[in-house]
N, C-alpha and C positions, 0 to 999 in steps of 0.2 A: 283695737289695740284699746283704745280710749275709754270706750263702752262695755268692756268686757273689765278694767280695772274699774274706774269709776261703779259699776254695781258691785262690786267685793269692796268698797270702803265702807267701815265702821267710823259713826261719828259717838266719840261719848262726850258727855262732860265731865271732865275732871276737876278731882276734890281731895287728892291725898296729895303729901309730900313725896311720895316715892314715884307718883304719877308726872307731878311739877318738875322734879329733875330729870325727868325725860325728856322734858319739854324744853329746857333750858338748855341739855344737850343740843338737842334737833335747831334749837335758836343760835346757836355758837358757830352751827355747821352752815346755817342759811347767811348769818352777819358774821359775827365774830362774838368770843367771849368778852370781851369788853361791850359790848353793845346788849346781851342777854340780860334778861331780868332774874335779881336774885330771889330765890324762891321761896325767902321769907317775906317780902313783898308779893307775888304769886298768891302766894296762901292767906292771904291777909284778904288778899282782893277777891278770891274764891268765897270767903267766910264773911263780907260785908258787902254784898250785892251786887259784885261782879261773876264774872268766869270762864272759862277757858277751856276750849273745845279742842279734842286732837281727833284726828283722821288716821285711821289705824287700817293696813292691809296685811291681812292674814298676822293678825298681833303686833305688826311693826311699828309705830308711831311714823307718819311720812309726813305729818301737815298737823297747825295748830292756829287756834285764834286767838287772840286777849281781848279780855274787853272789861272795861270797869265803869261806875256810876259817875255821869256828869252833871255839874250845874252853873247856869250860868247867873244867879242871882233872881231869875222867874221859874225856870223849870228845870223838872230833876229829865235827864238821858243818860243813853247808852254811849260812852265811847270807845269805840273800837279800835283800839291802840295798836296793833299788830295783826299778821297774817303771813304764817312763813310755810314754804313745800319745801321738801326735801328734793336737792337738786335733780336727782334720779328719777322724779317723780312729779315734774313740772308740766304744764302741757295737757293735762289728764283730765280737769275738771274739778280737782281736788277742791283748789279755792272757793269754786263756784259754790259746791257741795257745804263748805263750813261756811259760808255766809247764808244763806236758807237755812241750815240748821242754827244760825247765831241769831238770824231775823225771828223764828218759831220759839225759842227759847226766852231770848227778849219779851216776845209777847205774854209769852208766861208769868213772867215774872213783873209785866206791869209797865214796862215801857214802850212805848208810843211812838220816841224816835228813838233811831241810830245813825251816829255822825261819825266822821271822820276823814282823812287826811288823804291825798296823793298827788304825784306832781304830774300837771297836766299834761308832760312830753312824754310820759309814760304810756304808749298807748296799749298797752295788754292790759295795763290796771285801767285804763278810760273805759277800754270794751267791755271790762266785767264790770265795775260801777254802774255805767251808766247805760251802758246799751243790753245788758244781760239782768242786770239787776232793779233796773228803772230807778236808779238814786239821783238827785238831783245836786246842781251847786250853785250858790247864789251869792259866794264869797270867796275871792282871793286874796290868798293870805300871802305879802310878801316879805322873803327869806324869813319862812316859820322857824325854822328850828336854829338859825345862825350856820356856822361853818362846820361840815359834817365830812370826817377824813374817813369816808369808806370806799367801797369800789364804786358805788352808782353815783354818791353826789358830790366825791370831790372836787372840790375846784368852782363848783358853781352856786349860785346862790339856791336856798332849797325853797322856792317860791311852791307854794300848795294850793290846790284845789281843795275848800270843806266843803264836802256833801252831807246830804241828809236823805234819810231812809226812812220814809214811815211806814210803820209794822203793822196797823189798822186798816192804811191805803189796799185796797184790793192791786195784787202786784199787774202790770202791764207794761208789753212790750214799748217803750218810747217809739213815738210818732215821728217817723222821718220825712217830711215835707221835702217831693220830690216837684214842684213845681214852680219853684222860688230858690234860685241858689246864689242867693248874694253874697259874694264872699267879702268879706272886709280887708282881706289882705289877698296878694299876688304872691304866688310862688313860682318857681323855677327850677327843673332839676338839671344838674349838672353832675354827668356820672351816676356815681349811687345817692347821691344827696340831695333834698332838698333845700331850696335857698329861698328864704324871705323878702317879698318883694313890698313894692309901695303899700303904704296903712291908710287903711279909710275911718275916720275917727265922728265921720257926720252922718253915716246911714241911721235911719230912723223904719227902717223895713221890721215889720214883724219876727220874720226869720232870716238868722245870719248864719253865715258857715266861717269857719274859721278853720282854715288849713295848719296842720301840724305834720312832721316828717315820721314816719312808721320804723326807723330804724335809728334812735336818740342814742343808743347808748354805742352804738357801731360809730356813729358821727364822733361822739364825744372821744372816742380811742384818735379816731384818722384826721379830726380836725376839729378840734374843740374850740376855735375862734367863731366857726359856724354854730357849734352849740350853745355857745353863749349869745352869739346874735339871735337866735332862735329864743331863746330865756328873756332876751330886753325886749324882742319884738312881740310875743304873745304876752308877756306881762305886760305892756302898753294898753294893747288890744282888750285883755279881758277887765283891767282892772276900770278900764272906761267903761264897758257896755255893761258891766255887773252893777257897778255905782249908778248905773241910769236904767235899771228895771227891767234886764234881761237875766234869763235865769241859762245853765248850762244844762241841756236835757237829752243830748245822745252824742257817740262818738261813732262816726260808722268808716271801714273803708272806703275810699275812693275808685270807685270799679273803672274810672280812667287813668289812674297812675297809681302804680302797685308801689311807692313809695311814700304815697301821701293819706293822711287821714284827716277826717272832716268835724269840728265839733259842731254842732246843732245849736243855737242859740236862741230861745222864745224871751220874747217882749211880756211881762205879766205884771206889769203897773207903769 
């Protein structure tokens, strides 16, 4: 099913008001109308260095990706703001297809860097961003967006990884170091959920691993205090090690524990 749907998906660079009105409808379906971007803004973006890609299945818009130019005072880059997939068509590889199309178009437009943020406790996103695309993270943003009252973020600090994706580098599958499994936090499984344990902020190993739960949204629904404990524990670990020269380079499912994923950190300076 996944391969069949993915092969029939057509990616288009959207340019007209009518097309962008359809994007807003889909965005409202994915999140809410209040959180959707007005068409007068998106049409301005596509005419001024940004772009919006649409994923179509038999001429039905089932996914989109929205990017605009960014500038940090030193360099210009592409800011990848949002990616949304219709609820009926998730987990079919459409998001990955949109990201590779984004990379290709960004390169055509002269961007050599794409950046975006995601919640490090959302392992589906982490698997796509780091493991499949090969992006890396060296910056942890504490409560990046402040309080957000939506289904995914309500009640928790909006901590995020800021990831970087170099368009001129040859795409590579991230390397997983299987010989050195230094975990900087213990984890314990009770019932359906993973619990954080003791934290080690003193390691100087070149390769480090950080365990995270693989069912964070389910955890939020059934044990909010545990979800908050994971936010606090991972914030402590990532802010420390990223400030001391490690980069987050991969995320893999733990073959020995179905409730656990492992972030791989590599020291680069």
